[in-house]
N, C-alpha and C positions, 0 to 999 in steps of 0.2 A: 728537385723534382725528377721523377722517374716512373718506370713502371716495373712492378714485380709479376713474373709470368712463369707460368708451370712450364717445367722440361718437357719438351716433345721430341718426337724423332724427326731428323731431318727428312725433307721430300725426297731426296736423292741418295738416299742410302742403299747401299748394298745388300741383296737379297740374302737372307742367311747370315748376314753379318753380325759381329757385336752390337747389341742395342745399347746406343748411348745414354737413353734414358735410364735403362734397367741399371748401368754402371754407374750412374748417378745416386740411383736410388739405393744401392748398396752401399755406397758412402756416406748416405743419410743425406742428399740433397735432391730437394724436390722442386725450387726454383730459382730462379736467376732474376737479376736485376739488371734494368736497361736505363741509364741515364747520361745525361752529356757532360755531368760535372759532380763528382765525389770529393766530400768534405769529412775527413777523419776529427770526429769529435773528442775521441778518449781512445788511449791505448788498451787493448784488451788484457785482462790479467786472468784469463780462465786456464786451466789445468792443461789443457792440450798445447796453449801458447807457451807456458811455462817448459813442458818437455821438446817442443820445437826449439827454442832457444838454448836448453841444455843439449839436444842432438849438434846444433849448430857449434857450439862450444867444444863440444867432443870432435868435431869433424876438422876445427881449427887445429887442435892438440894433435890429432893424427896427421895430419898434413905438414906438421911442423917437424913431428919427430921422425917421421916416416923417409927413406932415402929416396924416394921417388912418387911422382903424383898418381901414376899406375898402382903400385902396393899400397898407397894411402885411400885410394878409391875402392880397391878391393877389400881392405881391412874394414872400413866405413860400412860397406856394404854387407860384411859378414855379421857386424856387430848389430845394424839397426835395420838390415833389409832393404836400404835405400841404395838402388841402383844407379841413380840418375847421372851421378858423377863419373861413372865407369865408361871408359872409350869404346865405340862399336868393335874397335879390333880386339880390345880385350874380352868383349862378351862374345865375340865371335871364336875366340880360342877356346874359353871355357864351353861353350856349347859345342866345337868340333870333338872337343876329349870327353863329353858326356860328363862333366864336374860343374854344371850350372847350379846343381843343387846346394853346392857349397855357399854359394851367394845369396841363398834364402834362408832367414831366419824359420826353423823349424822345431820338431819336437827332439830332433838330435841336439839340438843347441840347449834346448830345457832341459834336456837330460842330464847332460854335462854339467851344465851350472848348477841343477840341484843336488847332483850327486856329489858335488866339489862342496857345496855348503851342507849338506846331511853329513858329509864326513869330518869335517870339524864341529859340527853340533854334537857328533856322538863321542869325538873326541874329547870335548870338553864335558861330557856328560849332562847336556843340556835336557831337561824334563821334556817329556812328549809332546804336552799341550804349548810349551813356550816355543818347541821346535817347529810344530805345524805354525803357530802365529808368524814367526820369522819365515818361513817358506812362503806361506800365503802372502805376507806384505809384500816379498820379494817379486814375487809373480804375479802382483797387482801392478807395481812399479815397473816390472819389463814388459808386461801388455801395454800400459799407457807409453812407454819408451818405443816400443816398435809400432805404436799407431793399431793396434788390437788386430794384428792378424789373425785370420781364421787359424792357422797352423797353431801358433803361438796361445792363442785362447784354449783349443782343444787340447793342446800339450799341456797346457796349465791346470786346468779342471782335472783332467786325468790326474796329473801329478798329486793334487792335494787329497784327492780321494783315495790314491794309492798309499800314499803317507799316512793318511788317517786309518786306513784299514791295517797295513803293516805296524803303524805304532800301537793301536790298541787290539789286536790280534783277531779283527773281524775277518769273515770269509768273504770274499769279492769275486766278481765275473768281469774279465776285460770288456766283454762286448756291453753289458749292462752299464758299464762305467763310460765307455765309447757312447752309447745313446744319452745317456744323463748330459755328457758334455755337448751333445749337438741339440738336445732340447733346450737346454739354457741359452745358448748361442742364438736360437732360432726365436726363443722369445724376446731376446732383446732386440733383434735385428733380422725378420723374416727374410728380407729381401737377400742375405746372404746366401741363401739356400742355391740360389743361381750364379754364385760367385765359383769359378773354374779352383780356386785355391782351397775352399771350403770343400767341393765334392772329392777332389783329388786327395786331400789329407785324411777326410774319412773312408774313403772307400779304400785307400792304402791300408791304412789302420786297420779296417774291418778285414781285408784279406788276409793280412798277419795273423789276426787273433785266430781266426778260421782255420788257417791252414796249421797254426800251431795244435790247436785243438784236436784237428783230423790226425795230425802226425803223431800226437801222443797217445791217441785212441787206439791207432791201427798198429802202435809199437807195443802197448799193452795185450792187445787182442792176440798179436804175433806170438809173444812171449807164452801167452796162455795156450794157444795151439800148440 
């Protein structure tokens, strides 16, 4: 016996601070259970649980092969974006050197992985349709593996659309593709709009695309003059 209650803001929350309720909603959690006794009736076998077990196996393998626990925790964070095993001293070093972004799985990781896969697919003359299916399957797997991080979803959707346009010779616009990625993500989880990583990821890409367009336009205009 127990109670299932909706998540509410604590009474003594800091004014202007991070909303714990909104943070839970972003993660898809809207209720919590309160009970004196908990009994596990059966082991879960959903997809997320299987990927959690896979991440645990990878972490154990990395810690076995790495020369030290510090290097193992950093390598594991770079692969899975899970930084909970990194020591505070190591995090501080990355922060002071301005390299904390290396510990977050982002579009850079996606571009490197996709470029690596696309190189071998092209090397073995794999057809366009099959290449898209392989890339799409890999991106879906990687999104599950990293816990559907906003930056990974954004980069994955954009990579699929870019690959489709390049393989079939279709014209595309970077800002439109970015907008499409944002719409698809928000349809699946509207609360993610308030997530800092979602906002920073899309604003950074939007700024880069607009700057490149303006730079190319100004350079062409200058040459005409």
